[in-house]
C-alpha atoms as an extended CHARMM CRD file, in Angstrom:
* protein
*
       114  EXT
         1         1  MET       CA            296.0550000000       -9.1090000000      191.0800000000  PROA      1               0.0000000000
         2         2  SER       CA            292.4580000000       -7.3270000000      191.7070000000  PROA      2               0.0000000000
         3         3  GLU       CA            288.9830000000       -8.1240000000      190.6160000000  PROA      3               0.0000000000
         4         4  PHE       CA            286.3710000000       -5.8200000000      190.3570000000  PROA      4               0.0000000000
         5         5  VAL       CA            283.4960000000       -5.8840000000      193.2950000000  PROA      5               0.0000000000
         6         6  THR       CA            280.3700000000       -4.4200000000      192.4750000000  PROA      6               0.0000000000
         7         7  ILE       CA            279.4380000000       -2.0510000000      195.7500000000  PROA      7               0.0000000000
         8         8  CYS       CA            276.1680000000       -0.3320000000      194.4690000000  PROA      8               0.0000000000
         9         9  ALA       CA            273.6400000000        0.3260000000      191.4390000000  PROA      9               0.0000000000
        10        10  ALA       CA            275.1030000000        3.9430000000      189.4490000000  PROA      10              0.0000000000
        11        11  GLU       CA            271.9120000000        5.1510000000      190.6110000000  PROA      11              0.0000000000
        12        12  ARG       CA            272.3690000000        5.9370000000      193.9350000000  PROA      12              0.0000000000
        13        13  LEU       CA            275.3680000000        7.6740000000      193.8000000000  PROA      13              0.0000000000
        14        14  ILE       CA            274.9950000000       11.4990000000      194.4300000000  PROA      14              0.0000000000
        15        15  THR       CA            277.4190000000       13.8350000000      192.8010000000  PROA      15              0.0000000000
        16        16  GLY       CA            279.7090000000       15.1410000000      194.8310000000  PROA      16              0.0000000000
        17        17  VAL       CA            278.5800000000       12.9150000000      198.1290000000  PROA      17              0.0000000000
        18        18  GLY       CA            280.8660000000        9.9040000000      198.9730000000  PROA      18              0.0000000000
        19        19  VAL       CA            279.9370000000        6.6930000000      199.2060000000  PROA      19              0.0000000000
        20        20  ALA       CA            281.5770000000        3.7090000000      201.6410000000  PROA      20              0.0000000000
        21        21  ALA       CA            282.0190000000        0.5970000000      200.6800000000  PROA      21              0.0000000000
        22        22  LEU       CA            283.8780000000       -2.8460000000      202.0790000000  PROA      22              0.0000000000
        23        23  VAL       CA            285.9550000000       -4.1070000000      199.4790000000  PROA      23              0.0000000000
        24        24  ASN       CA            287.5320000000       -7.3140000000      199.5790000000  PROA      24              0.0000000000
        25        25  GLY       CA            288.2760000000       -6.1210000000      203.4210000000  PROA      25              0.0000000000
        26        26  GLN       CA            289.1100000000       -2.5730000000      202.7160000000  PROA      26              0.0000000000
        27        27  GLN       CA            287.2810000000        0.4040000000      203.3120000000  PROA      27              0.0000000000
        28        28  VAL       CA            287.2330000000        2.5380000000      200.4510000000  PROA      28              0.0000000000
        29        29  ALA       CA            285.2950000000        5.8750000000      199.7340000000  PROA      29              0.0000000000
        30        30  VAL       CA            283.5090000000        6.2430000000      196.1630000000  PROA      30              0.0000000000
        31        31  PHE       CA            282.5070000000        9.7360000000      194.5790000000  PROA      31              0.0000000000
        32        32  ARG       CA            281.4010000000       10.6960000000      191.5540000000  PROA      32              0.0000000000
        33        33  LEU       CA            282.1940000000       14.2780000000      190.7230000000  PROA      33              0.0000000000
        34        34  ARG       CA            280.2000000000       17.2300000000      188.9270000000  PROA      34              0.0000000000
        35        35  ASP       CA            281.9490000000       16.0780000000      185.4440000000  PROA      35              0.0000000000
        36        36  GLY       CA            281.1640000000       12.6290000000      185.8730000000  PROA      36              0.0000000000
        37        37  SER       CA            283.9400000000       10.7890000000      186.8740000000  PROA      37              0.0000000000
        38        38  LEU       CA            284.3500000000        8.4330000000      189.0910000000  PROA      38              0.0000000000
        39        39  HSD       CA            286.9700000000        8.1970000000      191.6790000000  PROA      39              0.0000000000
        40        40  ALA       CA            287.5640000000        5.6770000000      194.8960000000  PROA      40              0.0000000000
        41        41  VAL       CA            289.8980000000        5.9820000000      197.4840000000  PROA      41              0.0000000000
        42        42  GLY       CA            290.7650000000        4.4400000000      200.8810000000  PROA      42              0.0000000000
        43        43  ASN       CA            288.3980000000        5.7680000000      203.0580000000  PROA      43              0.0000000000
        44        44  HSD       CA            290.8150000000        5.6380000000      206.1340000000  PROA      44              0.0000000000
        45        45  ASP       CA            291.9760000000        8.8940000000      207.0290000000  PROA      45              0.0000000000
        46        46  PRO       CA            295.8100000000        8.8320000000      208.2090000000  PROA      46              0.0000000000
        47        47  PHE       CA            295.5770000000       11.7240000000      210.0800000000  PROA      47              0.0000000000
        48        48  SER       CA            292.8690000000       11.0530000000      212.4970000000  PROA      48              0.0000000000
        49        49  GLY       CA            292.6620000000        7.4870000000      212.1880000000  PROA      49              0.0000000000
        50        50  ALA       CA            288.7170000000        6.9090000000      211.5660000000  PROA      50              0.0000000000
        51        51  ASN       CA            287.2260000000        5.8050000000      208.7730000000  PROA      51              0.0000000000
        52        52  VAL       CA            285.7890000000        9.2690000000      207.1830000000  PROA      52              0.0000000000
        53        53  ILE       CA            287.0270000000       10.2370000000      204.0440000000  PROA      53              0.0000000000
        54        54  SER       CA            283.6460000000        9.1070000000      202.6610000000  PROA      54              0.0000000000
        55        55  ARG       CA            282.2280000000       11.6950000000      204.4640000000  PROA      55              0.0000000000
        56        56  GLY       CA            284.4470000000       14.7140000000      203.2540000000  PROA      56              0.0000000000
        57        57  LEU       CA            284.2220000000       17.2420000000      200.9380000000  PROA      57              0.0000000000
        58        58  VAL       CA            285.0910000000       17.4740000000      197.3190000000  PROA      58              0.0000000000
        59        59  GLY       CA            286.2370000000       20.0770000000      195.0470000000  PROA      59              0.0000000000
        60        60  SER       CA            289.2550000000       21.3680000000      193.4410000000  PROA      60              0.0000000000
        61        61  LEU       CA            292.4240000000       22.6020000000      194.9930000000  PROA      61              0.0000000000
        62        62  GLU       CA            295.5080000000       23.9790000000      192.9890000000  PROA      62              0.0000000000
        63        63  GLY       CA            294.0380000000       22.6810000000      189.9070000000  PROA      63              0.0000000000
        64        64  ARG       CA            293.7120000000       19.2150000000      191.1250000000  PROA      64              0.0000000000
        65        65  GLN       CA            290.5400000000       17.4250000000      191.9630000000  PROA      65              0.0000000000
        66        66  VAL       CA            290.7640000000       16.4000000000      195.5710000000  PROA      66              0.0000000000
        67        67  VAL       CA            288.4550000000       15.3280000000      199.1940000000  PROA      67              0.0000000000
        68        68  ALA       CA            289.2550000000       17.1390000000      202.2520000000  PROA      68              0.0000000000
        69        69  SER       CA            289.0140000000       15.0830000000      205.7300000000  PROA      69              0.0000000000
        70        70  PRO       CA            286.0870000000       15.6600000000      207.6610000000  PROA      70              0.0000000000
        71        71  VAL       CA            288.5050000000       15.9220000000      210.6790000000  PROA      71              0.0000000000
        72        72  TYR       CA            291.3530000000       18.1040000000      210.2040000000  PROA      72              0.0000000000
        73        73  LYS       CA            290.5450000000       19.0650000000      206.6820000000  PROA      73              0.0000000000
        74        74  GLN       CA            293.7140000000       17.8290000000      205.1090000000  PROA      74              0.0000000000
        75        75  HSD       CA            293.2900000000       17.3940000000      200.9330000000  PROA      75              0.0000000000
        76        76  PHE       CA            293.8530000000       14.1860000000      199.0650000000  PROA      76              0.0000000000
        77        77  ASP       CA            294.1230000000       14.2930000000      195.7620000000  PROA      77              0.0000000000
        78        78  LEU       CA            291.4730000000       11.9040000000      194.0790000000  PROA      78              0.0000000000
        79        79  LEU       CA            293.9800000000       10.7970000000      191.4990000000  PROA      79              0.0000000000
        80        80  THR       CA            297.2670000000       10.2480000000      193.1340000000  PROA      80              0.0000000000
        81        81  GLY       CA            296.1870000000       10.0150000000      196.8510000000  PROA      81              0.0000000000
        82        82  ALA       CA            298.8490000000       12.2760000000      197.6520000000  PROA      82              0.0000000000
        83        83  CYS       CA            297.8980000000       15.0960000000      200.7350000000  PROA      83              0.0000000000
        84        84  LEU       CA            298.2250000000       18.6320000000      199.3780000000  PROA      84              0.0000000000
        85        85  GLU       CA            299.5120000000       19.5940000000      202.8060000000  PROA      85              0.0000000000
        86        86  ASP       CA            301.9420000000       16.7630000000      203.6440000000  PROA      86              0.0000000000
        87        87  ALA       CA            303.8610000000       14.9240000000      200.7090000000  PROA      87              0.0000000000
        88        88  GLY       CA            304.7650000000       12.3830000000      202.7650000000  PROA      88              0.0000000000
        89        89  VAL       CA            301.4880000000       11.1640000000      203.4250000000  PROA      89              0.0000000000
        90        90  SER       CA            298.9970000000        9.5380000000      200.9000000000  PROA      90              0.0000000000
        91        91  ILE       CA            295.6990000000        7.5730000000      200.9620000000  PROA      91              0.0000000000
        92        92  PRO       CA            295.3300000000        4.3370000000      198.4920000000  PROA      92              0.0000000000
        93        93  VAL       CA            293.5890000000        5.0730000000      195.0910000000  PROA      93              0.0000000000
        94        94  HSD       CA            291.5910000000        2.3840000000      193.8930000000  PROA      94              0.0000000000
        95        95  ALA       CA            290.1590000000        1.4810000000      190.2960000000  PROA      95              0.0000000000
        96        96  VAL       CA            286.5590000000        2.3010000000      190.1310000000  PROA      96              0.0000000000
        97        97  ARG       CA            284.2660000000        1.7500000000      186.7040000000  PROA      97              0.0000000000
        98        98  GLU       CA            280.3770000000        1.9510000000      186.1750000000  PROA      98              0.0000000000
        99        99  GLN       CA            279.5150000000       -1.4570000000      184.3310000000  PROA      99              0.0000000000
       100       100  ASP       CA            275.8500000000       -2.1110000000      183.0440000000  PROA      100             0.0000000000
       101       101  GLY       CA            274.4580000000        0.3830000000      185.3990000000  PROA      101             0.0000000000
       102       102  MET       CA            276.6370000000       -0.7910000000      188.3230000000  PROA      102             0.0000000000
       103       103  ILE       CA            279.4090000000        0.5140000000      190.1250000000  PROA      103             0.0000000000
       104       104  GLN       CA            282.4300000000       -1.3510000000      190.5510000000  PROA      104             0.0000000000
       105       105  VAL       CA            285.6270000000       -1.2630000000      192.7210000000  PROA      105             0.0000000000
       106       106  ALA       CA            288.7650000000       -2.8730000000      192.6530000000  PROA      106             0.0000000000
       107       107  VAL       CA            291.2260000000       -3.2580000000      195.5860000000  PROA      107             0.0000000000
       108       108  THR       CA            294.6030000000       -4.3950000000      194.4650000000  PROA      108             0.0000000000
       109       109  GLN       CA            296.9390000000       -7.0360000000      197.0180000000  PROA      109             0.0000000000
       110       110  ALA       CA            299.2340000000       -4.4740000000      197.6750000000  PROA      110             0.0000000000
       111       111  ALA       CA            296.0990000000       -1.7180000000      198.7750000000  PROA      111             0.0000000000
       112       112  ARG       CA            294.9850000000       -4.7440000000      201.5430000000  PROA      112             0.0000000000
       113       113  ALA       CA            298.2410000000       -5.0680000000      202.6420000000  PROA      113             0.0000000000
       114       114  ALA       CA            298.6810000000       -1.4570000000      204.0960000000  PROA      114             0.0000000000
């Protein structure tokens, strides 16, 4: 079960720039893309062990919307969390929405346990 937690006002998100937030004890990276879509993924980079995904560059690769880790540059699909360079590695994907001018993220129990 998960519930949405407000992390910031929608106007504070800059298109293409990540924001890190702590949601129910889990670090989350939130992005608004050029098309207006919102994405939330785990902020922990499984390759470097650092919480830096929110500082990554967003774009498209192989027809997928991705964030590139700022450390070793692996690309993670923003819809699935899958690493494009290593199919055995992924990061959590979280529900995110804009409601009443606020950005809200939900972290599931399973994601917190990871």
